C-alpha positions, 0 to 999 in steps of 0.5 A: 887873411883867410884864416883870420876871417874863418876863425872870426866867422866861426866863433861869432856865428857859433856863439850867436846860434848857441844863444838861441839854443842851437848847437854851435855846429849850425853856426859853423855851417852858416859861417861857411855860407857867409864866407862863400857869399862875402869872400869875393867882396873881401878878397877871400878865395871862392873855395875852402882852400887846402888848409881848411880841407886838411883841417876838416879831414883831420876832424872827421878822422879823429871823430871816427877814431874816437867813435871806434875807441868806444865800439864793440865789433859784436854790436855790428852783427845785431839783427836790428843793426843789419836789418835796420841799415840794409832795409832803410837803405833799400826802401829809401832808394826805392822811393827817392830814385823814381821821384828824382827821375820823374820830377827832375827829369834826371836819367835813371842812373843819375836818379839812382846815385842821388837817391843813394847819396840821400839814403845815408845818415850823417855819421858826424852829426849823429856821433857828435850829438850822441857823444855830447850827450854821453849816449854813444855807449847807451843801447840806442847810441850803439844801435845808431853807430852800428847802422852808420858804420854799415851805411858807410860800408855800403857807400864805399861799395857804391863808390867802388862799383860806380867809379870802376875802381877796386882796392889794390891787392895790398888791401889784404894787409887789413886782414892781418890787423887783429894780429897787430892788436897786442903790439898796439896795446903795448905801445899804448901802455908805453905812451903814458898819459900825456902828449905821447898818448895824443900823438899815438892817437893821431898816428893811428887815426891819420897816418895808419888809418887815414893815409895807410888805408887810402893808398891801398884804395880803401876809405881813410874814414873806415881806416880811422874807425878800424884803428879805434876799434883795435884799441876799444878793449884796452883799459885806457881806451876811454882815456885816449878818447878824452885826451883827443877831445879838444883837438878833435873839436877844433878840427871838426869846426873846419869840417862844418865850415867846409860844407858851407863853403862848397858853393852858392846855390842856384834857385833850382838847387834851393828848391831841391834842398827845401823839398828834401828838407821837408821830406827829412822827417820821413827818414826818422819815421822809417828808422823808428818803425824798422827798429820797432820791427826788430823788437826794440822798445819805443824809446830806444827806437825813437832816440836812435831813429832821431839821431839818424835823421840827417842826410850824410856828409858821406853822401857828399863824398859819393857825389864828389866821386861819381856825380860832381855836378850834384855836389852843391845841391846835395851840400845845401840839402845836408846843411839844411838837414843839420839845421833841422835835425840838430835842435830835434836831437837836442830835444829828443828826450822831452819829445819822447816824453810828450809822445810816449803814450802814442809811440808805445802803442807800436811796441812788440808784446814780445821780449825786447833785446833792450828789456829793463828790470822791474825789480831789484831782488834783495838789493837795498842800495841802487847805484845808477851809472857804473863808470869809474865813480859808480864802480868804486862806490859799489865796491866800497859799499859791498866791502861794508856788507851792503846789498847793492845793485848797479845800473847802467845804460851801456849793455857791454859795460854791464856784461863787463861788471857781471863778469867781474862778479858785480850785481849789475843790470841794464837800464837807462835812467832817462827812460820814463817807462822804466820808472813806471814799472819799477818796484822801489819798495825795498830800496833804502838809498840810491846813488846817482853817479852818472856823468851827464847832469840831465840824467841825474836830474831826471833820475832824482825827479822820477825817484821822488815822483814815484814816492821814493822817500829814501836817501838820494846821493849824487856826485857833481862835477861842477859847483853850479850843478849842486843846487840843480840836483838838490832842487830835483830831489837829491838828499845830498850832493858831493863835488867829486873833485873836491871830495877826492882832495879831501880823501887825499888829505885824509890819507896824508894825515894818516900817513903822518900817524896823527889823529884824524881831526879833519871834519867831514866836508860836505857841499 
């Protein structure tokens, strides 16, 4: 009976909030509170139950594992990541702790721990938001994820110190993990492309990363993340991430339901949560100025800061470990921050466009680590989005003697293509500042091969708005995207899967040694 009500509430509340433009996860949170409030009247247990606890935990482990698959360790040692995370944590605790001590009559130790719990940003919400928008690989996404990882490490240190426990001597085996990388890569090669790949992901995330790290006194969340990092350089890491997508999404529903079912709040709990929900924008503003201090451009500082504007579920882990009496008010605070931050992140790009002129006043005049090109040299064709589709288009055009340049928002992907001999530069098609400064006079055609529809629409509009009269060709994953991209300014749009089928048929026809009588098919 419990599972029946949980699934029903989750679906209909998720569907309801989606109709008003909010992410379904907000509906899952509301469903959790609804189950908590109505549970006694319909004979349900007052807590979330062991089954939901396990499902929620699996969802978090799989999410962090898939984040690790897309993570490069070198992004953690960037000045903006280390400085942004440490300074933000220190400043937040320095402001929140005295306020909680004096306004809520809490002891200094309690006030300090509550402030620490509120200093973290939500890994789940930020990672899910960035992943949904396909921005984890973008510069601002990598900065945000790097900051979140360092915050989680700080949280583990706080738990260890306050709880009086330290990892066991067996935790030293983690130092040998890099030696196991060849074995893990070999196993991934052997696993194929189907259910064994999914099972291997579960094994690494839940068994080795989760349980394995937990038994030696280290957070299973960090373990799952590290297991993903171990495979992040494998050519099939992205394929494994995609194979775990649906499974992870279903399990994460349990996580958001669980937060809502932590307990019904008192009046004081609600006041506490409302006060800190009102303070929430300060969290994002502080991240913005700290990242500007490390010479990020306003756009990336804004997008990264906004993705970090939510209190952390990791703060609930800290609270449950060292301050359980504060778990309910902190759970309500986290839930409210999700409700506030989720729609803001959904509107992140339009919000920046609206305040772009104001925000750019704070940029450093010096060279930025996320600087974008202003000219394309002697290139005549630009390919925006250098994933598998873009790279294939680049190689095909290069073989025909065309002068091509590729653009991508993932700096590490750019480095990989450069190492392979391709002419590729870092840029983000959704960055209005890039379009204002770019010289398109020598460009004859632009290929839009990004996966995200919004990125293609923005790029097509910006190209036409800045007077580009050449050919704009875009690929589309779904039929309902074709008209939208054409309306935005694309000259031609091709259904990628359909064209793949046409190409397959042409190869078959040639293999039969028959004349090619098939017409070119265009959508």
